[in-house]
mmCIF entry with sequence, helices, sheets and N, C-alpha, C, O atoms, coordinates in Angstrom:
data_MODEL
# 
_entry.id   MODEL 
# 
_entity.id                         1 
_entity.type                       polymer 
_entity.pdbx_number_of_molecules   1 
# 
_entity_poly.entity_id                      1 
_entity_poly.type                           'polypeptide(L)' 
_entity_poly.nstd_linkage                   no 
_entity_poly.nstd_monomer                   no 
_entity_poly.pdbx_seq_one_letter_code       MATNTGDDYRRGAVRGRSQSQNTQTGSWTKRDTSTGRFMDGKEGGKPFKGVRREK 
_entity_poly.pdbx_seq_one_letter_code_can   MATNTGDDYRRGAVRGRSQSQNTQTGSWTKRDTSTGRFMDGKEGGKPFKGVRREK 
_entity_poly.pdbx_strand_id                 A 
# 
loop_
_entity_poly_seq.entity_id 
_entity_poly_seq.num 
_entity_poly_seq.mon_id 
_entity_poly_seq.hetero 
1 1  MET n 
1 2  ALA n 
1 3  THR n 
1 4  ASN n 
1 5  THR n 
1 6  GLY n 
1 7  ASP n 
1 8  ASP n 
1 9  TYR n 
1 10 ARG n 
1 11 ARG n 
1 12 GLY n 
1 13 ALA n 
1 14 VAL n 
1 15 ARG n 
1 16 GLY n 
1 17 ARG n 
1 18 SER n 
1 19 GLN n 
1 20 SER n 
1 21 GLN n 
1 22 ASN n 
1 23 THR n 
1 24 GLN n 
1 25 THR n 
1 26 GLY n 
1 27 SER n 
1 28 TRP n 
1 29 THR n 
1 30 LYS n 
1 31 ARG n 
1 32 ASP n 
1 33 THR n 
1 34 SER n 
1 35 THR n 
1 36 GLY n 
1 37 ARG n 
1 38 PHE n 
1 39 MET n 
1 40 ASP n 
1 41 GLY n 
1 42 LYS n 
1 43 GLU n 
1 44 GLY n 
1 45 GLY n 
1 46 LYS n 
1 47 PRO n 
1 48 PHE n 
1 49 LYS n 
1 50 GLY n 
1 51 VAL n 
1 52 ARG n 
1 53 ARG n 
1 54 GLU n 
1 55 LYS n 
# 
_struct_asym.id          A 
_struct_asym.entity_id   1 
# 
loop_
_struct_sheet.id 
_struct_sheet.type 
_struct_sheet.number_strands 
_struct_sheet.details 
AA1 ? 2 ? 
AA2 ? 4 ? 
# 
loop_
_struct_sheet_order.sheet_id 
_struct_sheet_order.range_id_1 
_struct_sheet_order.range_id_2 
_struct_sheet_order.offset 
_struct_sheet_order.sense 
AA1 1 2 ? anti-parallel 
AA2 1 2 ? anti-parallel 
AA2 2 3 ? anti-parallel 
AA2 3 4 ? parallel      
# 
loop_
_struct_sheet_range.sheet_id 
_struct_sheet_range.id 
_struct_sheet_range.beg_label_comp_id 
_struct_sheet_range.beg_label_asym_id 
_struct_sheet_range.beg_label_seq_id 
_struct_sheet_range.pdbx_beg_PDB_ins_code 
_struct_sheet_range.end_label_comp_id 
_struct_sheet_range.end_label_asym_id 
_struct_sheet_range.end_label_seq_id 
_struct_sheet_range.pdbx_end_PDB_ins_code 
_struct_sheet_range.beg_auth_comp_id 
_struct_sheet_range.beg_auth_asym_id 
_struct_sheet_range.beg_auth_seq_id 
_struct_sheet_range.end_auth_comp_id 
_struct_sheet_range.end_auth_asym_id 
_struct_sheet_range.end_auth_seq_id 
AA1 1 THR A 3  ? ASN A 4  ? THR A 3  ASN A 4  
AA1 2 ARG A 10 ? ARG A 11 ? ARG A 10 ARG A 11 
AA2 1 PHE A 38 ? LYS A 42 ? PHE A 38 LYS A 42 
AA2 2 TRP A 28 ? ASP A 32 ? TRP A 28 ASP A 32 
AA2 3 VAL A 14 ? GLN A 21 ? VAL A 14 GLN A 21 
AA2 4 VAL A 51 ? ARG A 53 ? VAL A 51 ARG A 53 
# 
loop_
_atom_site.group_PDB 
_atom_site.id 
_atom_site.type_symbol 
_atom_site.label_atom_id 
_atom_site.label_alt_id 
_atom_site.label_comp_id 
_atom_site.label_asym_id 
_atom_site.label_entity_id 
_atom_site.label_seq_id 
_atom_site.pdbx_PDB_ins_code 
_atom_site.Cartn_x 
_atom_site.Cartn_y 
_atom_site.Cartn_z 
_atom_site.occupancy 
_atom_site.B_iso_or_equiv 
_atom_site.pdbx_formal_charge 
_atom_site.auth_seq_id 
_atom_site.auth_comp_id 
_atom_site.auth_asym_id 
_atom_site.auth_atom_id 
_atom_site.pdbx_PDB_model_num 
ATOM 1   N N  . MET A 1 1  ? -38.647 40.895 -19.848 1.00 0.00 ? 1  MET A N  1 
ATOM 2   C CA . MET A 1 1  ? -39.054 41.861 -20.863 1.00 0.00 ? 1  MET A CA 1 
ATOM 3   C C  . MET A 1 1  ? -40.312 42.494 -20.472 1.00 0.00 ? 1  MET A C  1 
ATOM 4   O O  . MET A 1 1  ? -41.113 41.790 -19.856 1.00 0.00 ? 1  MET A O  1 
ATOM 5   N N  . ALA A 1 2  ? -40.624 43.733 -20.736 1.00 0.00 ? 2  ALA A N  1 
ATOM 6   C CA . ALA A 1 2  ? -41.819 44.386 -20.399 1.00 0.00 ? 2  ALA A CA 1 
ATOM 7   C C  . ALA A 1 2  ? -42.938 43.960 -21.425 1.00 0.00 ? 2  ALA A C  1 
ATOM 8   O O  . ALA A 1 2  ? -42.618 43.629 -22.567 1.00 0.00 ? 2  ALA A O  1 
ATOM 9   N N  . THR A 1 3  ? -44.162 43.970 -21.041 1.00 0.00 ? 3  THR A N  1 
ATOM 10  C CA . THR A 1 3  ? -45.225 43.592 -21.890 1.00 0.00 ? 3  THR A CA 1 
ATOM 11  C C  . THR A 1 3  ? -46.138 44.771 -22.183 1.00 0.00 ? 3  THR A C  1 
ATOM 12  O O  . THR A 1 3  ? -46.434 45.580 -21.303 1.00 0.00 ? 3  THR A O  1 
ATOM 13  N N  . ASN A 1 4  ? -46.582 44.858 -23.440 1.00 0.00 ? 4  ASN A N  1 
ATOM 14  C CA . ASN A 1 4  ? -47.460 45.926 -23.912 1.00 0.00 ? 4  ASN A CA 1 
ATOM 15  C C  . ASN A 1 4  ? -48.952 45.701 -23.388 1.00 0.00 ? 4  ASN A C  1 
ATOM 16  O O  . ASN A 1 4  ? -49.432 44.569 -23.318 1.00 0.00 ? 4  ASN A O  1 
ATOM 17  N N  . THR A 1 5  ? -49.577 46.725 -23.064 1.00 0.00 ? 5  THR A N  1 
ATOM 18  C CA . THR A 1 5  ? -50.945 46.599 -22.500 1.00 0.00 ? 5  THR A CA 1 
ATOM 19  C C  . THR A 1 5  ? -51.986 46.960 -23.632 1.00 0.00 ? 5  THR A C  1 
ATOM 20  O O  . THR A 1 5  ? -53.159 46.598 -23.540 1.00 0.00 ? 5  THR A O  1 
ATOM 21  N N  . GLY A 1 6  ? -51.535 47.650 -24.651 1.00 0.00 ? 6  GLY A N  1 
ATOM 22  C CA . GLY A 1 6  ? -52.434 48.067 -25.598 1.00 0.00 ? 6  GLY A CA 1 
ATOM 23  C C  . GLY A 1 6  ? -53.084 49.427 -25.323 1.00 0.00 ? 6  GLY A C  1 
ATOM 24  O O  . GLY A 1 6  ? -53.815 49.937 -26.172 1.00 0.00 ? 6  GLY A O  1 
ATOM 25  N N  . ASP A 1 7  ? -52.838 50.008 -24.180 1.00 0.00 ? 7  ASP A N  1 
ATOM 26  C CA . ASP A 1 7  ? -53.320 51.306 -23.800 1.00 0.00 ? 7  ASP A CA 1 
ATOM 27  C C  . ASP A 1 7  ? -52.250 52.362 -23.683 1.00 0.00 ? 7  ASP A C  1 
ATOM 28  O O  . ASP A 1 7  ? -52.289 53.199 -22.781 1.00 0.00 ? 7  ASP A O  1 
ATOM 29  N N  . ASP A 1 8  ? -51.272 52.328 -24.612 1.00 0.00 ? 8  ASP A N  1 
ATOM 30  C CA . ASP A 1 8  ? -50.231 53.213 -24.757 1.00 0.00 ? 8  ASP A CA 1 
ATOM 31  C C  . ASP A 1 8  ? -49.298 53.344 -23.512 1.00 0.00 ? 8  ASP A C  1 
ATOM 32  O O  . ASP A 1 8  ? -48.868 54.434 -23.132 1.00 0.00 ? 8  ASP A O  1 
ATOM 33  N N  . TYR A 1 9  ? -49.022 52.171 -22.912 1.00 0.00 ? 9  TYR A N  1 
ATOM 34  C CA . TYR A 1 9  ? -48.020 52.159 -21.822 1.00 0.00 ? 9  TYR A CA 1 
ATOM 35  C C  . TYR A 1 9  ? -47.601 50.600 -21.575 1.00 0.00 ? 9  TYR A C  1 
ATOM 36  O O  . TYR A 1 9  ? -48.311 49.672 -21.962 1.00 0.00 ? 9  TYR A O  1 
ATOM 37  N N  . ARG A 1 10 ? -46.464 50.436 -20.942 1.00 0.00 ? 10 ARG A N  1 
ATOM 38  C CA . ARG A 1 10 ? -45.987 49.098 -20.749 1.00 0.00 ? 10 ARG A CA 1 
ATOM 39  C C  . ARG A 1 10 ? -46.072 48.774 -19.296 1.00 0.00 ? 10 ARG A C  1 
ATOM 40  O O  . ARG A 1 10 ? -46.036 49.662 -18.444 1.00 0.00 ? 10 ARG A O  1 
ATOM 41  N N  . ARG A 1 11 ? -46.184 47.496 -19.004 1.00 0.00 ? 11 ARG A N  1 
ATOM 42  C CA . ARG A 1 11 ? -46.248 47.065 -17.580 1.00 0.00 ? 11 ARG A CA 1 
ATOM 43  C C  . ARG A 1 11 ? -44.921 46.408 -17.317 1.00 0.00 ? 11 ARG A C  1 
ATOM 44  O O  . ARG A 1 11 ? -44.639 45.386 -17.943 1.00 0.00 ? 11 ARG A O  1 
ATOM 45  N N  . GLY A 1 12 ? -44.063 46.929 -16.417 1.00 0.00 ? 12 GLY A N  1 
ATOM 46  C CA . GLY A 1 12 ? -42.772 46.462 -16.124 1.00 0.00 ? 12 GLY A CA 1 
ATOM 47  C C  . GLY A 1 12 ? -41.702 47.275 -16.871 1.00 0.00 ? 12 GLY A C  1 
ATOM 48  O O  . GLY A 1 12 ? -41.949 48.112 -17.739 1.00 0.00 ? 12 GLY A O  1 
ATOM 49  N N  . ALA A 1 13 ? -40.545 46.943 -16.449 1.00 0.00 ? 13 ALA A N  1 
ATOM 50  C CA . ALA A 1 13 ? -39.385 47.685 -17.045 1.00 0.00 ? 13 ALA A CA 1 
ATOM 51  C C  . ALA A 1 13 ? -38.665 46.822 -18.162 1.00 0.00 ? 13 ALA A C  1 
ATOM 52  O O  . ALA A 1 13 ? -38.640 45.593 -18.097 1.00 0.00 ? 13 ALA A O  1 
ATOM 53  N N  . VAL A 1 14 ? -38.070 47.559 -19.213 1.00 0.00 ? 14 VAL A N  1 
ATOM 54  C CA . VAL A 1 14 ? -37.348 46.825 -20.137 1.00 0.00 ? 14 VAL A CA 1 
ATOM 55  C C  . VAL A 1 14 ? -35.948 46.811 -19.651 1.00 0.00 ? 14 VAL A C  1 
ATOM 56  O O  . VAL A 1 14 ? -35.324 47.851 -19.442 1.00 0.00 ? 14 VAL A O  1 
ATOM 57  N N  . ARG A 1 15 ? -35.412 45.507 -19.454 1.00 0.00 ? 15 ARG A N  1 
ATOM 58  C CA . ARG A 1 15 ? -34.060 45.356 -18.800 1.00 0.00 ? 15 ARG A CA 1 
ATOM 59  C C  . ARG A 1 15 ? -33.052 45.257 -19.835 1.00 0.00 ? 15 ARG A C  1 
ATOM 60  O O  . ARG A 1 15 ? -33.337 44.843 -20.959 1.00 0.00 ? 15 ARG A O  1 
ATOM 61  N N  . GLY A 1 16 ? -31.806 45.644 -19.481 1.00 0.00 ? 16 GLY A N  1 
ATOM 62  C CA . GLY A 1 16 ? -30.655 45.589 -20.377 1.00 0.00 ? 16 GLY A CA 1 
ATOM 63  C C  . GLY A 1 16 ? -30.603 46.585 -21.399 1.00 0.00 ? 16 GLY A C  1 
ATOM 64  O O  . GLY A 1 16 ? -29.786 46.457 -22.310 1.00 0.00 ? 16 GLY A O  1 
ATOM 65  N N  . ARG A 1 17 ? -31.401 47.589 -21.353 1.00 0.00 ? 17 ARG A N  1 
ATOM 66  C CA . ARG A 1 17 ? -31.416 48.624 -22.386 1.00 0.00 ? 17 ARG A CA 1 
ATOM 67  C C  . ARG A 1 17 ? -31.475 50.012 -21.716 1.00 0.00 ? 17 ARG A C  1 
ATOM 68  O O  . ARG A 1 17 ? -32.007 50.146 -20.614 1.00 0.00 ? 17 ARG A O  1 
ATOM 69  N N  . SER A 1 18 ? -30.943 51.015 -22.367 1.00 0.00 ? 18 SER A N  1 
ATOM 70  C CA . SER A 1 18 ? -31.007 52.373 -21.877 1.00 0.00 ? 18 SER A CA 1 
ATOM 71  C C  . SER A 1 18 ? -31.123 53.321 -23.117 1.00 0.00 ? 18 SER A C  1 
ATOM 72  O O  . SER A 1 18 ? -30.832 52.903 -24.238 1.00 0.00 ? 18 SER A O  1 
ATOM 73  N N  . GLN A 1 19 ? -31.535 54.560 -22.912 1.00 0.00 ? 19 GLN A N  1 
ATOM 74  C CA . GLN A 1 19 ? -31.686 55.498 -24.007 1.00 0.00 ? 19 GLN A CA 1 
ATOM 75  C C  . GLN A 1 19 ? -31.228 56.799 -23.580 1.00 0.00 ? 19 GLN A C  1 
ATOM 76  O O  . GLN A 1 19 ? -31.264 57.158 -22.403 1.00 0.00 ? 19 GLN A O  1 
ATOM 77  N N  . SER A 1 20 ? -30.773 57.546 -24.583 1.00 0.00 ? 20 SER A N  1 
ATOM 78  C CA . SER A 1 20 ? -30.306 58.953 -24.500 1.00 0.00 ? 20 SER A CA 1 
ATOM 79  C C  . SER A 1 20 ? -30.814 59.801 -25.549 1.00 0.00 ? 20 SER A C  1 
ATOM 80  O O  . SER A 1 20 ? -31.136 59.308 -26.630 1.00 0.00 ? 20 SER A O  1 
ATOM 81  N N  . GLN A 1 21 ? -30.917 61.084 -25.309 1.00 0.00 ? 21 GLN A N  1 
ATOM 82  C CA . GLN A 1 21 ? -31.481 61.966 -26.243 1.00 0.00 ? 21 GLN A CA 1 
ATOM 83  C C  . GLN A 1 21 ? -30.358 62.898 -26.765 1.00 0.00 ? 21 GLN A C  1 
ATOM 84  O O  . GLN A 1 21 ? -29.548 63.427 -26.004 1.00 0.00 ? 21 GLN A O  1 
ATOM 85  N N  . ASN A 1 22 ? -30.357 63.066 -28.089 1.00 0.00 ? 22 ASN A N  1 
ATOM 86  C CA . ASN A 1 22 ? -29.495 64.021 -28.848 1.00 0.00 ? 22 ASN A CA 1 
ATOM 87  C C  . ASN A 1 22 ? -29.924 65.359 -28.631 1.00 0.00 ? 22 ASN A C  1 
ATOM 88  O O  . ASN A 1 22 ? -31.000 65.670 -29.143 1.00 0.00 ? 22 ASN A O  1 
ATOM 89  N N  . THR A 1 23 ? -29.258 66.275 -27.930 1.00 0.00 ? 23 THR A N  1 
ATOM 90  C CA . THR A 1 23 ? -29.761 67.580 -27.618 1.00 0.00 ? 23 THR A CA 1 
ATOM 91  C C  . THR A 1 23 ? -29.835 68.488 -28.884 1.00 0.00 ? 23 THR A C  1 
ATOM 92  O O  . THR A 1 23 ? -30.599 69.453 -28.862 1.00 0.00 ? 23 THR A O  1 
ATOM 93  N N  . GLN A 1 24 ? -29.108 68.236 -29.942 1.00 0.00 ? 24 GLN A N  1 
ATOM 94  C CA . GLN A 1 24 ? -29.158 69.038 -31.053 1.00 0.00 ? 24 GLN A CA 1 
ATOM 95  C C  . GLN A 1 24 ? -30.349 68.645 -32.023 1.00 0.00 ? 24 GLN A C  1 
ATOM 96  O O  . GLN A 1 24 ? -30.985 69.518 -32.615 1.00 0.00 ? 24 GLN A O  1 
ATOM 97  N N  . THR A 1 25 ? -30.602 67.396 -32.150 1.00 0.00 ? 25 THR A N  1 
ATOM 98  C CA . THR A 1 25 ? -31.750 67.036 -33.069 1.00 0.00 ? 25 THR A CA 1 
ATOM 99  C C  . THR A 1 25 ? -32.974 66.607 -32.341 1.00 0.00 ? 25 THR A C  1 
ATOM 100 O O  . THR A 1 25 ? -34.037 66.571 -32.961 1.00 0.00 ? 25 THR A O  1 
ATOM 101 N N  . GLY A 1 26 ? -32.924 66.265 -31.033 1.00 0.00 ? 26 GLY A N  1 
ATOM 102 C CA . GLY A 1 26 ? -34.050 65.819 -30.215 1.00 0.00 ? 26 GLY A CA 1 
ATOM 103 C C  . GLY A 1 26 ? -34.484 64.457 -30.510 1.00 0.00 ? 26 GLY A C  1 
ATOM 104 O O  . GLY A 1 26 ? -35.599 64.084 -30.146 1.00 0.00 ? 26 GLY A O  1 
ATOM 105 N N  . SER A 1 27 ? -33.582 63.586 -31.227 1.00 0.00 ? 27 SER A N  1 
ATOM 106 C CA . SER A 1 27 ? -33.960 62.273 -31.462 1.00 0.00 ? 27 SER A CA 1 
ATOM 107 C C  . SER A 1 27 ? -33.463 61.435 -30.249 1.00 0.00 ? 27 SER A C  1 
ATOM 108 O O  . SER A 1 27 ? -32.564 61.809 -29.496 1.00 0.00 ? 27 SER A O  1 
ATOM 109 N N  . TRP A 1 28 ? -34.130 60.286 -30.141 1.00 0.00 ? 28 TRP A N  1 
ATOM 110 C CA . TRP A 1 28 ? -33.712 59.320 -29.031 1.00 0.00 ? 28 TRP A CA 1 
ATOM 111 C C  . TRP A 1 28 ? -33.032 58.115 -29.623 1.00 0.00 ? 28 TRP A C  1 
ATOM 112 O O  . TRP A 1 28 ? -33.369 57.655 -30.713 1.00 0.00 ? 28 TRP A O  1 
ATOM 113 N N  . THR A 1 29 ? -32.015 57.587 -28.843 1.00 0.00 ? 29 THR A N  1 
ATOM 114 C CA . THR A 1 29 ? -31.196 56.437 -29.338 1.00 0.00 ? 29 THR A CA 1 
ATOM 115 C C  . THR A 1 29 ? -31.261 55.425 -28.225 1.00 0.00 ? 29 THR A C  1 
ATOM 116 O O  . THR A 1 29 ? -31.066 55.731 -27.049 1.00 0.00 ? 29 THR A O  1 
ATOM 117 N N  . LYS A 1 30 ? -31.570 54.096 -28.678 1.00 0.00 ? 30 LYS A N  1 
ATOM 118 C CA . LYS A 1 30 ? -31.666 53.014 -27.639 1.00 0.00 ? 30 LYS A CA 1 
ATOM 119 C C  . LYS A 1 30 ? -30.367 52.270 -27.778 1.00 0.00 ? 30 LYS A C  1 
ATOM 120 O O  . LYS A 1 30 ? -29.800 52.087 -28.855 1.00 0.00 ? 30 LYS A O  1 
ATOM 121 N N  . ARG A 1 31 ? -29.915 51.831 -26.542 1.00 0.00 ? 31 ARG A N  1 
ATOM 122 C CA . ARG A 1 31 ? -28.548 51.201 -26.466 1.00 0.00 ? 31 ARG A CA 1 
ATOM 123 C C  . ARG A 1 31 ? -28.638 49.949 -25.591 1.00 0.00 ? 31 ARG A C  1 
ATOM 124 O O  . ARG A 1 31 ? -29.340 49.916 -24.580 1.00 0.00 ? 31 ARG A O  1 
ATOM 125 N N  . ASP A 1 32 ? -27.900 48.923 -26.018 1.00 0.00 ? 32 ASP A N  1 
ATOM 126 C CA . ASP A 1 32 ? -27.793 47.686 -25.199 1.00 0.00 ? 32 ASP A CA 1 
ATOM 127 C C  . ASP A 1 32 ? -26.686 47.942 -24.148 1.00 0.00 ? 32 ASP A C  1 
ATOM 128 O O  . ASP A 1 32 ? -25.537 48.279 -24.432 1.00 0.00 ? 32 ASP A O  1 
ATOM 129 N N  . THR A 1 33 ? -27.208 47.726 -22.795 1.00 0.00 ? 33 THR A N  1 
ATOM 130 C CA . THR A 1 33 ? -26.166 47.995 -21.771 1.00 0.00 ? 33 THR A CA 1 
ATOM 131 C C  . THR A 1 33 ? -25.086 46.989 -21.607 1.00 0.00 ? 33 THR A C  1 
ATOM 132 O O  . THR A 1 33 ? -24.009 47.336 -21.124 1.00 0.00 ? 33 THR A O  1 
ATOM 133 N N  . SER A 1 34 ? -25.311 45.728 -21.988 1.00 0.00 ? 34 SER A N  1 
ATOM 134 C CA . SER A 1 34 ? -24.298 44.765 -21.913 1.00 0.00 ? 34 SER A CA 1 
ATOM 135 C C  . SER A 1 34 ? -23.176 44.876 -22.901 1.00 0.00 ? 34 SER A C  1 
ATOM 136 O O  . SER A 1 34 ? -22.023 44.611 -22.561 1.00 0.00 ? 34 SER A O  1 
ATOM 137 N N  . THR A 1 35 ? -23.490 45.272 -24.150 1.00 0.00 ? 35 THR A N  1 
ATOM 138 C CA . THR A 1 35 ? -22.393 45.384 -25.200 1.00 0.00 ? 35 THR A CA 1 
ATOM 139 C C  . THR A 1 35 ? -22.136 46.793 -25.432 1.00 0.00 ? 35 THR A C  1 
ATOM 140 O O  . THR A 1 35 ? -21.030 47.085 -25.886 1.00 0.00 ? 35 THR A O  1 
ATOM 141 N N  . GLY A 1 36 ? -23.048 47.798 -25.176 1.00 0.00 ? 36 GLY A N  1 
ATOM 142 C CA . GLY A 1 36 ? -22.766 49.185 -25.457 1.00 0.00 ? 36 GLY A CA 1 
ATOM 143 C C  . GLY A 1 36 ? -23.081 49.578 -26.840 1.00 0.00 ? 36 GLY A C  1 
ATOM 144 O O  . GLY A 1 36 ? -22.815 50.716 -27.228 1.00 0.00 ? 36 GLY A O  1 
ATOM 145 N N  . ARG A 1 37 ? -23.664 48.656 -27.648 1.00 0.00 ? 37 ARG A N  1 
ATOM 146 C CA . ARG A 1 37 ? -23.983 48.868 -29.068 1.00 0.00 ? 37 ARG A CA 1 
ATOM 147 C C  . ARG A 1 37 ? -25.232 49.616 -29.145 1.00 0.00 ? 37 ARG A C  1 
ATOM 148 O O  . ARG A 1 37 ? -26.119 49.366 -28.329 1.00 0.00 ? 37 ARG A O  1 
ATOM 149 N N  . PHE A 1 38 ? -25.401 50.546 -30.078 1.00 0.00 ? 38 PHE A N  1 
ATOM 150 C CA . PHE A 1 38 ? -26.597 51.234 -30.328 1.00 0.00 ? 38 PHE A CA 1 
ATOM 151 C C  . PHE A 1 38 ? -27.492 50.349 -31.127 1.00 0.00 ? 38 PHE A C  1 
ATOM 152 O O  . PHE A 1 38 ? -27.071 49.732 -32.106 1.00 0.00 ? 38 PHE A O  1 
ATOM 153 N N  . MET A 1 39 ? -28.818 50.280 -30.681 1.00 0.00 ? 39 MET A N  1 
ATOM 154 C CA . MET A 1 39 ? -29.782 49.354 -31.285 1.00 0.00 ? 39 MET A CA 1 
ATOM 155 C C  . MET A 1 39 ? -30.723 49.953 -32.246 1.00 0.00 ? 39 MET A C  1 
ATOM 156 O O  . MET A 1 39 ? -31.018 49.377 -33.293 1.00 0.00 ? 39 MET A O  1 
ATOM 157 N N  . ASP A 1 40 ? -31.211 51.133 -31.896 1.00 0.00 ? 40 ASP A N  1 
ATOM 158 C CA . ASP A 1 40 ? -32.350 51.738 -32.660 1.00 0.00 ? 40 ASP A CA 1 
ATOM 159 C C  . ASP A 1 40 ? -32.301 53.257 -32.401 1.00 0.00 ? 40 ASP A C  1 
ATOM 160 O O  . ASP A 1 40 ? -31.767 53.756 -31.411 1.00 0.00 ? 40 ASP A O  1 
ATOM 161 N N  . GLY A 1 41 ? -32.884 53.913 -33.347 1.00 0.00 ? 41 GLY A N  1 
ATOM 162 C CA . GLY A 1 41 ? -33.016 55.397 -33.210 1.00 0.00 ? 41 GLY A CA 1 
ATOM 163 C C  . GLY A 1 41 ? -34.478 55.864 -33.467 1.00 0.00 ? 41 GLY A C  1 
ATOM 164 O O  . GLY A 1 41 ? -35.198 55.215 -34.225 1.00 0.00 ? 41 GLY A O  1 
ATOM 165 N N  . LYS A 1 42 ? -34.887 56.903 -32.884 1.00 0.00 ? 42 LYS A N  1 
ATOM 166 C CA . LYS A 1 42 ? -36.285 57.305 -33.042 1.00 0.00 ? 42 LYS A CA 1 
ATOM 167 C C  . LYS A 1 42 ? -36.287 58.866 -33.204 1.00 0.00 ? 42 LYS A C  1 
ATOM 168 O O  . LYS A 1 42 ? -35.750 59.614 -32.387 1.00 0.00 ? 42 LYS A O  1 
ATOM 169 N N  . GLU A 1 43 ? -36.887 59.256 -34.242 1.00 0.00 ? 43 GLU A N  1 
ATOM 170 C CA . GLU A 1 43 ? -36.997 60.718 -34.533 1.00 0.00 ? 43 GLU A CA 1 
ATOM 171 C C  . GLU A 1 43 ? -38.182 61.285 -33.799 1.00 0.00 ? 43 GLU A C  1 
ATOM 172 O O  . GLU A 1 43 ? -39.180 60.597 -33.589 1.00 0.00 ? 43 GLU A O  1 
ATOM 173 N N  . GLY A 1 44 ? -38.076 62.551 -33.403 1.00 0.00 ? 44 GLY A N  1 
ATOM 174 C CA . GLY A 1 44 ? -39.164 63.251 -32.739 1.00 0.00 ? 44 GLY A CA 1 
ATOM 175 C C  . GLY A 1 44 ? -38.936 63.280 -31.309 1.00 0.00 ? 44 GLY A C  1 
ATOM 176 O O  . GLY A 1 44 ? -37.921 62.817 -30.788 1.00 0.00 ? 44 GLY A O  1 
ATOM 177 N N  . GLY A 1 45 ? -39.962 63.869 -30.628 1.00 0.00 ? 45 GLY A N  1 
ATOM 178 C CA . GLY A 1 45 ? -39.730 64.248 -29.198 1.00 0.00 ? 45 GLY A CA 1 
ATOM 179 C C  . GLY A 1 45 ? -40.069 63.181 -28.108 1.00 0.00 ? 45 GLY A C  1 
ATOM 180 O O  . GLY A 1 45 ? -39.730 63.321 -26.933 1.00 0.00 ? 45 GLY A O  1 
ATOM 181 N N  . LYS A 1 46 ? -40.809 62.030 -28.613 1.00 0.00 ? 46 LYS A N  1 
ATOM 182 C CA . LYS A 1 46 ? -41.200 61.043 -27.667 1.00 0.00 ? 46 LYS A CA 1 
ATOM 183 C C  . LYS A 1 46 ? -40.137 59.959 -27.442 1.00 0.00 ? 46 LYS A C  1 
ATOM 184 O O  . LYS A 1 46 ? -39.661 59.393 -28.426 1.00 0.00 ? 46 LYS A O  1 
ATOM 185 N N  . PRO A 1 47 ? -39.740 59.639 -26.203 1.00 0.00 ? 47 PRO A N  1 
ATOM 186 C CA . PRO A 1 47 ? -38.740 58.585 -25.903 1.00 0.00 ? 47 PRO A CA 1 
ATOM 187 C C  . PRO A 1 47 ? -39.419 57.240 -26.090 1.00 0.00 ? 47 PRO A C  1 
ATOM 188 O O  . PRO A 1 47 ? -40.627 57.082 -26.264 1.00 0.00 ? 47 PRO A O  1 
ATOM 189 N N  . PHE A 1 48 ? -38.464 56.257 -26.029 1.00 0.00 ? 48 PHE A N  1 
ATOM 190 C CA . PHE A 1 48 ? -38.973 54.885 -26.102 1.00 0.00 ? 48 PHE A CA 1 
ATOM 191 C C  . PHE A 1 48 ? -39.738 54.525 -24.754 1.00 0.00 ? 48 PHE A C  1 
ATOM 192 O O  . PHE A 1 48 ? -39.385 54.996 -23.673 1.00 0.00 ? 48 PHE A O  1 
ATOM 193 N N  . LYS A 1 49 ? -40.766 53.694 -24.892 1.00 0.00 ? 49 LYS A N  1 
ATOM 194 C CA . LYS A 1 49 ? -41.652 53.333 -23.651 1.00 0.00 ? 49 LYS A CA 1 
ATOM 195 C C  . LYS A 1 49 ? -40.832 52.381 -22.766 1.00 0.00 ? 49 LYS A C  1 
ATOM 196 O O  . LYS A 1 49 ? -40.272 51.419 -23.292 1.00 0.00 ? 49 LYS A O  1 
ATOM 197 N N  . GLY A 1 50 ? -40.740 52.597 -21.504 1.00 0.00 ? 50 GLY A N  1 
ATOM 198 C CA . GLY A 1 50 ? -40.257 51.733 -20.411 1.00 0.00 ? 50 GLY A CA 1 
ATOM 199 C C  . GLY A 1 50 ? -38.826 51.540 -20.471 1.00 0.00 ? 50 GLY A C  1 
ATOM 200 O O  . GLY A 1 50 ? -38.339 50.634 -19.794 1.00 0.00 ? 50 GLY A O  1 
ATOM 201 N N  . VAL A 1 51 ? -38.037 52.319 -21.241 1.00 0.00 ? 51 VAL A N  1 
ATOM 202 C CA . VAL A 1 51 ? -36.613 52.130 -21.286 1.00 0.00 ? 51 VAL A CA 1 
ATOM 203 C C  . VAL A 1 51 ? -35.957 53.108 -20.424 1.00 0.00 ? 51 VAL A C  1 
ATOM 204 O O  . VAL A 1 51 ? -36.289 54.293 -20.442 1.00 0.00 ? 51 VAL A O  1 
ATOM 205 N N  . ARG A 1 52 ? -34.986 52.624 -19.631 1.00 0.00 ? 52 ARG A N  1 
ATOM 206 C CA . ARG A 1 52 ? -34.278 53.622 -18.689 1.00 0.00 ? 52 ARG A CA 1 
ATOM 207 C C  . ARG A 1 52 ? -33.532 54.710 -19.432 1.00 0.00 ? 52 ARG A C  1 
ATOM 208 O O  . ARG A 1 52 ? -32.991 54.422 -20.500 1.00 0.00 ? 52 ARG A O  1 
ATOM 209 N N  . ARG A 1 53 ? -33.463 55.950 -18.942 1.00 0.00 ? 53 ARG A N  1 
ATOM 210 C CA . ARG A 1 53 ? -32.790 57.074 -19.519 1.00 0.00 ? 53 ARG A CA 1 
ATOM 211 C C  . ARG A 1 53 ? -31.454 57.279 -18.982 1.00 0.00 ? 53 ARG A C  1 
ATOM 212 O O  . ARG A 1 53 ? -31.246 57.168 -17.773 1.00 0.00 ? 53 ARG A O  1 
ATOM 213 N N  . GLU A 1 54 ? -30.478 57.592 -19.863 1.00 0.00 ? 54 GLU A N  1 
ATOM 214 C CA . GLU A 1 54 ? -29.177 57.996 -19.458 1.00 0.00 ? 54 GLU A CA 1 
ATOM 215 C C  . GLU A 1 54 ? -29.048 59.467 -19.277 1.00 0.00 ? 54 GLU A C  1 
ATOM 216 O O  . GLU A 1 54 ? -29.880 60.202 -19.810 1.00 0.00 ? 54 GLU A O  1 
ATOM 217 N N  . LYS A 1 55 ? -28.122 59.934 -18.604 1.00 0.00 ? 55 LYS A N  1 
ATOM 218 C CA . LYS A 1 55 ? -27.950 61.418 -18.451 1.00 0.00 ? 55 LYS A CA 1 
ATOM 219 C C  . LYS A 1 55 ? -26.703 61.799 -19.207 1.00 0.00 ? 55 LYS A C  1 
ATOM 220 O O  . LYS A 1 55 ? -26.335 62.973 -19.239 1.00 0.00 ? 55 LYS A O  1 
# 
């Protein structure tokens, strides 16, 4: 698991997770890659830190 540095970035990658952006609303959704279940959603334009992006 990635660790927070306290300086607005993470050291290392978050494994087993991915994220995608809803093009209509601009919100980001985090997903567990092993089960495919959606874990968390985030309103606004900023993506989750250190999580791989899906296309």
